[in-house]
KOLKOL-807913 format. One record per residue (C-alpha): x negated, y, z; residue in one letter. Coordinates in nm, 3 decimals, padded with zeros to 5 digits, m for minus. Example, Ala and Ser with C-alpha at 12.3 -4.5 7.8 and 13.67 -1.06 7.14 Angstrom:
<mibas>
MIBA       x       y       z type
MIBA m01.230 m00.450  00.780    a
MIBA m01.367 m00.106  00.714    s
</mibas>
This chain:
<mibas>
MIBA       x       y       z type
MIBA  03.695 m02.939 m03.165    x
MIBA  03.524 m02.795 m02.880    x
MIBA  03.715 m02.660 m02.549    x
MIBA  03.431 m02.412 m02.419    x
MIBA  03.615 m02.160 m02.170    x
MIBA  03.430 m01.893 m02.353    x
MIBA  03.142 m01.789 m02.632    x
MIBA  02.865 m01.858 m02.516    x
MIBA  02.643 m01.610 m02.731    x
MIBA  02.705 m01.235 m02.828    x
MIBA  02.817 m00.954 m02.631    x
MIBA  03.097 m01.107 m02.548    x
MIBA  02.931 m01.446 m02.383    x
MIBA  02.972 m01.387 m02.010    x
MIBA  02.601 m01.252 m01.822    x
MIBA  02.490 m01.505 m01.546    x
MIBA  02.579 m01.325 m01.183    x
MIBA  02.328 m01.231 m00.924    x
MIBA  02.540 m01.416 m00.675    x
MIBA  02.872 m01.606 m00.657    x
MIBA  03.118 m01.661 m00.327    x
MIBA  03.486 m01.759 m00.233    x
MIBA  03.735 m01.506 m00.090    x
MIBA  03.998 m01.654  00.086    x
MIBA  04.353 m01.496  00.055    x
MIBA  04.602 m01.426  00.291    x
MIBA  04.748 m01.796  00.205    x
MIBA  04.457 m01.991  00.203    x
MIBA  04.385 m01.983 m00.152    x
MIBA  04.036 m01.982 m00.229    x
MIBA  03.939 m01.708 m00.550    x
MIBA  03.578 m01.755 m00.729    x
MIBA  03.381 m01.432 m00.701    x
MIBA  03.099 m01.348 m00.869    x
MIBA  02.844 m01.009 m00.795    x
MIBA  02.676 m00.871 m01.087    x
MIBA  02.396 m00.586 m01.104    x
MIBA  02.112 m00.502 m00.872    x
MIBA  02.169 m00.744 m00.585    x
MIBA  01.955 m00.627 m00.363    x
MIBA  02.089 m00.213 m00.384    x
MIBA  02.360 m00.187 m00.180    x
MIBA  02.387  00.211 m00.278    x
MIBA  02.450  00.126 m00.655    x
MIBA  02.827  00.219 m00.672    x
MIBA  03.063 m00.070 m00.676    x
MIBA  03.342 m00.136 m00.942    x
MIBA  03.592 m00.395 m00.898    x
MIBA  03.717 m00.596 m01.244    x
MIBA  04.072 m00.779 m01.256    x
MIBA  04.130 m00.986 m01.527    x
MIBA  04.491 m01.048 m01.695    x
MIBA  04.726 m01.312 m01.753    x
MIBA  04.560 m01.633 m01.940    x
MIBA  04.185 m01.484 m01.890    x
MIBA  03.892 m01.498 m01.616    x
MIBA  03.607 m01.327 m01.549    x
MIBA  03.473 m01.410 m01.894    x
MIBA  03.689 m01.131 m02.033    x
MIBA  03.499 m00.882 m01.914    x
MIBA  03.167 m00.989 m02.004    x
MIBA  03.074 m00.680 m02.203    x
MIBA  03.192 m00.442 m01.908    x
MIBA  02.985 m00.636 m01.689    x
MIBA  02.683 m00.650 m01.948    x
MIBA  02.665 m00.281 m01.943    x
MIBA  02.780 m00.141 m01.607    x
MIBA  02.546 m00.407 m01.394    x
MIBA  02.255 m00.190 m01.525    x
MIBA  02.316  00.057 m01.248    x
MIBA  02.644 m00.089 m01.059    x
MIBA  02.741 m00.337 m00.839    x
MIBA  03.012 m00.511 m01.066    x
MIBA  03.252 m00.745 m00.867    x
MIBA  03.466 m00.975 m01.106    x
MIBA  03.683 m01.252 m00.964    x
MIBA  03.924 m01.499 m01.116    x
MIBA  04.287 m01.483 m01.047    x
MIBA  04.428 m01.759 m00.859    x
MIBA  04.482 m02.027 m01.113    x
MIBA  04.241 m01.934 m01.358    x
MIBA  03.876 m01.918 m01.431    x
MIBA  03.726 m02.125 m01.134    x
MIBA  04.014 m02.035 m00.892    x
MIBA  04.213 m02.329 m00.778    x
MIBA  04.563 m02.314 m00.894    x
MIBA  04.772 m02.275 m00.593    x
MIBA  05.163 m02.377 m00.538    x
MIBA  05.329 m02.028 m00.525    x
MIBA  05.301 m01.719 m00.790    x
MIBA  05.374 m01.381 m00.667    x
MIBA  05.291 m01.006 m00.729    x
MIBA  05.256 m01.056 m00.360    x
MIBA  04.992 m01.287 m00.375    x
MIBA  04.826 m01.093 m00.623    x
MIBA  04.772 m00.820 m00.382    x
MIBA  04.697 m01.045 m00.104    x
MIBA  04.397 m01.173 m00.292    x
MIBA  04.225 m00.868 m00.459    x
MIBA  04.246 m00.722 m00.089    x
MIBA  04.017 m01.073  00.008    x
MIBA  03.790 m00.987 m00.278    x
MIBA  03.758 m00.631 m00.107    x
MIBA  03.689 m00.768  00.226    x
MIBA  03.462 m01.053  00.111    x
MIBA  03.239 m00.789 m00.139    x
MIBA  03.288 m00.434  00.013    x
MIBA  03.168 m00.279  00.362    x
MIBA  03.413 m00.117  00.589    x
MIBA  03.491  00.190  00.431    x
MIBA  03.301  00.174  00.096    x
MIBA  03.480  00.310 m00.202    x
MIBA  03.452  00.153 m00.558    x
MIBA  03.643  00.203 m00.889    x
MIBA  03.918 m00.096 m00.951    x
MIBA  04.002 m00.126 m01.267    x
MIBA  04.251 m00.367 m01.433    x
MIBA  04.394 m00.510 m01.741    x
MIBA  04.732 m00.655 m01.813    x
MIBA  04.810 m00.877 m01.513    x
MIBA  04.518 m00.728 m01.353    x
MIBA  04.682 m00.413 m01.379    x
MIBA  04.955 m00.527 m01.223    x
MIBA  04.766 m00.639 m00.978    x
MIBA  04.638 m00.272 m00.851    x
MIBA  04.962 m00.192 m00.875    x
MIBA  05.115 m00.450 m00.599    x
MIBA  04.798 m00.359 m00.379    x
MIBA  04.895  00.051 m00.424    x
MIBA  05.043  00.053 m00.082    x
MIBA  04.825 m00.226  00.112    x
MIBA  04.550 m00.071  00.389    x
MIBA  04.319 m00.294  00.160    x
MIBA  04.319 m00.145 m00.116    x
MIBA  04.332  00.233  00.003    x
MIBA  04.024  00.221  00.232    x
MIBA  03.844  00.058 m00.074    x
MIBA  03.997  00.234 m00.420    x
MIBA  03.806  00.582 m00.540    x
MIBA  03.954  00.543 m00.861    x
MIBA  04.149  00.311 m01.075    x
MIBA  04.149  00.245 m01.471    x
MIBA  04.469  00.079 m01.613    x
MIBA  04.423 m00.125 m01.910    x
MIBA  04.729 m00.205 m02.123    x
MIBA  04.982 m00.271 m01.853    x
MIBA  05.312 m00.217 m01.758    x
MIBA  05.538 m00.206 m01.428    x
MIBA  05.856 m00.397 m01.525    x
MIBA  06.072 m00.484 m01.803    x
MIBA  05.767 m00.660 m01.956    x
MIBA  06.004 m00.913 m02.187    x
MIBA  06.258 m00.655 m02.269    x
MIBA  06.020 m00.436 m02.435    x
MIBA  05.773 m00.687 m02.581    x
MIBA  05.698 m00.648 m02.985    x
MIBA  05.583 m01.015 m02.976    x
MIBA  05.871 m01.129 m03.125    x
MIBA  05.937 m00.892 m03.461    x
MIBA  06.296 m00.844 m03.484    x
MIBA  06.514 m00.626 m03.377    x
MIBA  06.558 m00.492 m02.976    x
MIBA  06.816 m00.688 m02.843    x
MIBA  06.949 m00.988 m02.636    x
MIBA  06.810 m01.237 m02.902    x
MIBA  06.467 m01.070 m02.879    x
MIBA  06.472 m01.129 m02.559    x
MIBA  06.562 m01.462 m02.566    x
MIBA  06.305 m01.565 m02.805    x
MIBA  06.044 m01.360 m02.635    x
MIBA  06.101 m01.555 m02.313    x
MIBA  06.074 m01.889 m02.460    x
MIBA  05.747 m01.773 m02.644    x
MIBA  05.553 m01.657 m02.381    x
MIBA  05.701 m01.876 m02.077    x
MIBA  05.662 m02.218 m02.347    x
MIBA  05.518 m02.523 m02.132    x
MIBA  05.371 m02.652 m02.451    x
MIBA  04.976 m02.695 m02.463    x
MIBA  04.784 m02.440 m02.688    x
MIBA  04.518 m02.744 m02.785    x
MIBA  04.156 m02.623 m02.935    x
MIBA  04.081 m02.336 m03.093    x
MIBA  04.106 m02.343 m03.491    x
MIBA  04.194 m02.081 m03.753    x
MIBA  04.568 m02.104 m03.681    x
MIBA  04.558 m02.091 m03.318    x
MIBA  04.307 m01.757 m03.392    x
MIBA  04.565 m01.612 m03.626    x
MIBA  04.854 m01.636 m03.377    x
MIBA  04.641 m01.523 m03.114    x
MIBA  04.479 m01.253 m03.310    x
MIBA  04.867 m01.162 m03.404    x
MIBA  05.002 m01.155 m03.037    x
MIBA  04.753 m01.000 m02.868    x
MIBA  04.529 m00.793 m03.053    x
MIBA  04.503 m00.502 m03.335    x
MIBA  04.493 m00.617 m03.706    x
MIBA  04.127 m00.466 m03.715    x
MIBA  03.948 m00.699 m03.440    x
MIBA  03.667 m00.845 m03.551    x
MIBA  03.597 m01.222 m03.567    x
MIBA  03.377 m01.230 m03.259    x
MIBA  03.703 m01.047 m03.074    x
MIBA  03.940 m01.310 m03.178    x
MIBA  03.723 m01.568 m03.065    x
MIBA  03.599 m01.455 m02.791    x
MIBA  03.968 m01.449 m02.647    x
MIBA  04.072 m01.736 m02.764    x
MIBA  03.832 m01.925 m02.622    x
MIBA  03.934 m01.744 m02.291    x
MIBA  04.309 m01.773 m02.312    x
MIBA  04.282 m02.152 m02.482    x
MIBA  04.127 m02.275 m02.165    x
MIBA  04.399 m02.153 m01.885    x
MIBA  04.585 m02.467 m01.764    x
MIBA  04.897 m02.437 m01.919    x
MIBA  05.078 m02.498 m01.562    x
MIBA  04.928 m02.217 m01.474    x
MIBA  05.009 m02.023 m01.804    x
MIBA  05.406 m02.119 m01.712    x
MIBA  05.426 m02.037 m01.369    x
MIBA  05.252 m01.679 m01.413    x
MIBA  05.491 m01.611 m01.708    x
MIBA  05.786 m01.660 m01.507    x
MIBA  05.658 m01.430 m01.250    x
MIBA  05.584 m01.153 m01.487    x
MIBA  05.914 m01.234 m01.690    x
MIBA  06.091 m01.051 m01.349    x
MIBA  05.809 m00.799 m01.258    x
MIBA  05.914 m00.461 m01.106    x
MIBA  05.675 m00.280 m00.955    x
MIBA  05.817  00.090 m01.005    x
MIBA  05.796  00.136 m00.648    x
MIBA  05.456  00.055 m00.630    x
MIBA  05.365  00.280 m00.911    x
MIBA  05.478  00.579 m00.710    x
MIBA  05.186  00.468 m00.412    x
MIBA  04.951  00.445 m00.618    x
MIBA  04.801  00.779 m00.503    x
MIBA  04.402  00.748 m00.592    x
MIBA  04.292  00.919 m00.896    x
MIBA  04.438  00.706 m01.222    x
MIBA  04.367  00.686 m01.547    x
MIBA  04.561  00.463 m01.851    x
MIBA  04.420  00.307 m02.143    x
MIBA  04.631  00.156 m02.420    x
MIBA  04.618  00.048 m02.784    x
MIBA  04.889  00.204 m03.032    x
MIBA  04.898 m00.188 m03.197    x
MIBA  04.963 m00.321 m02.811    x
MIBA  05.240 m00.636 m02.859    x
MIBA  05.243 m00.764 m02.482    x
MIBA  05.260 m00.423 m02.360    x
MIBA  05.344 m00.154 m02.590    x
MIBA  05.294  00.223 m02.548    x
MIBA  05.616  00.286 m02.366    x
MIBA  05.474  00.133 m02.073    x
MIBA  05.167  00.354 m02.067    x
MIBA  05.354  00.631 m02.097    x
MIBA  05.583  00.547 m01.826    x
MIBA  05.288  00.493 m01.617    x
MIBA  05.158  00.850 m01.679    x
MIBA  05.455  01.004 m01.594    x
MIBA  05.505  00.819 m01.254    x
MIBA  05.197  00.832 m01.121    x
MIBA  05.112  01.091 m00.851    x
MIBA  04.777  01.119 m00.923    x
MIBA  04.704  01.063 m01.295    x
MIBA  04.388  01.205 m01.380    x
MIBA  04.371  01.091 m01.786    x
MIBA  04.508  00.891 m02.078    x
MIBA  04.425  00.739 m02.404    x
MIBA  04.627  00.588 m02.657    x
MIBA  04.387  00.393 m02.901    x
MIBA  04.467  00.406 m03.264    x
MIBA  04.553  00.032 m03.424    x
MIBA  04.462 m00.162 m03.100    x
MIBA  04.599 m00.403 m02.960    x
MIBA  04.646 m00.543 m02.584    x
MIBA  04.292 m00.693 m02.531    x
MIBA  04.108 m00.321 m02.502    x
MIBA  03.857 m00.417 m02.291    x
MIBA  03.717 m00.662 m02.599    x
MIBA  03.840 m00.456 m02.863    x
MIBA  03.708 m00.109 m02.731    x
MIBA  03.404 m00.222 m02.493    x
MIBA  03.242  00.131 m02.485    x
MIBA  03.545  00.317 m02.417    x
MIBA  03.629  00.120 m02.155    x
MIBA  03.314  00.128 m01.991    x
MIBA  03.289  00.531 m02.040    x
MIBA  03.633  00.562 m01.833    x
MIBA  03.518  00.356 m01.583    x
MIBA  03.174  00.521 m01.553    x
MIBA  03.348  00.861 m01.550    x
MIBA  03.577  00.729 m01.272    x
MIBA  03.249  00.630 m01.046    x
MIBA  03.051  00.990 m01.161    x
MIBA  03.359  01.170 m01.037    x
MIBA  03.502  01.015 m00.766    x
MIBA  03.248  00.763 m00.643    x
MIBA  02.897  00.953 m00.679    x
MIBA  03.048  01.288 m00.616    x
MIBA  03.245  01.150 m00.280    x
MIBA  02.870  01.019 m00.168    x
MIBA  02.699  01.369 m00.230    x
MIBA  02.999  01.523 m00.039    x
MIBA  02.936  01.266  00.248    x
MIBA  02.540  01.303  00.265    x
</mibas>
């Protein structure tokens, strides 16, 4: 059985970056960073992409391919994911440290960018919201399929009535140490049920399966414990950059209740979308819509800012 980390053809095959670099976080953790787009055009607006739990830069393949035509697209592997080595300690503060390190390594002082985060990547942006490095660079923010607290309590992955039993079972499922093994037809069906909408095309399911199954089980388990107790409600109120929230109505991992809570709590929410029938993997399930949300944020808050500053 193949253990490919990602698909190698089609719209979800990761494009080759213009350059790669390593960002070093506050505790010395080394982060794999890719820069896509016009390598010699520093005037191209910047977009920074933060992937979610068990994923990698490959998760953003469709967005990178589209945006890199006229943007500098910066994508990085969260610690322990993709090509970033694992760290013995995992916390929300470290996610924020890592993001600040990536921003410092790839953006000029004061340079503005649109920051997009999916799932744990969205939580990364929330965790960093009060940081000086984040505020220096964040012109606009896109939060996809994410939440700030009660992630296990509100999860719908286990199909039963809400209560202590469901919470206990959800912790066991999401926090399992068991290896995921090779990508088989059964594995695809399980992943599709847990993370994607019922209408997801086979190519979408295959792409997500390859990425998720490539995540080391120790990393998957370590970050599941962080997500179990995560509480970033206070950080949401510090996220003052113009922010758009996107969620699928069939999201079992971070159901719509989380998105609605974010919309109600964000100081500067400038838009939201509930995508009918889509699941947790919105950048894969609705690539064009996510790209358009990012482009709109760039046009409104990055390009407009450049014109005003000219």
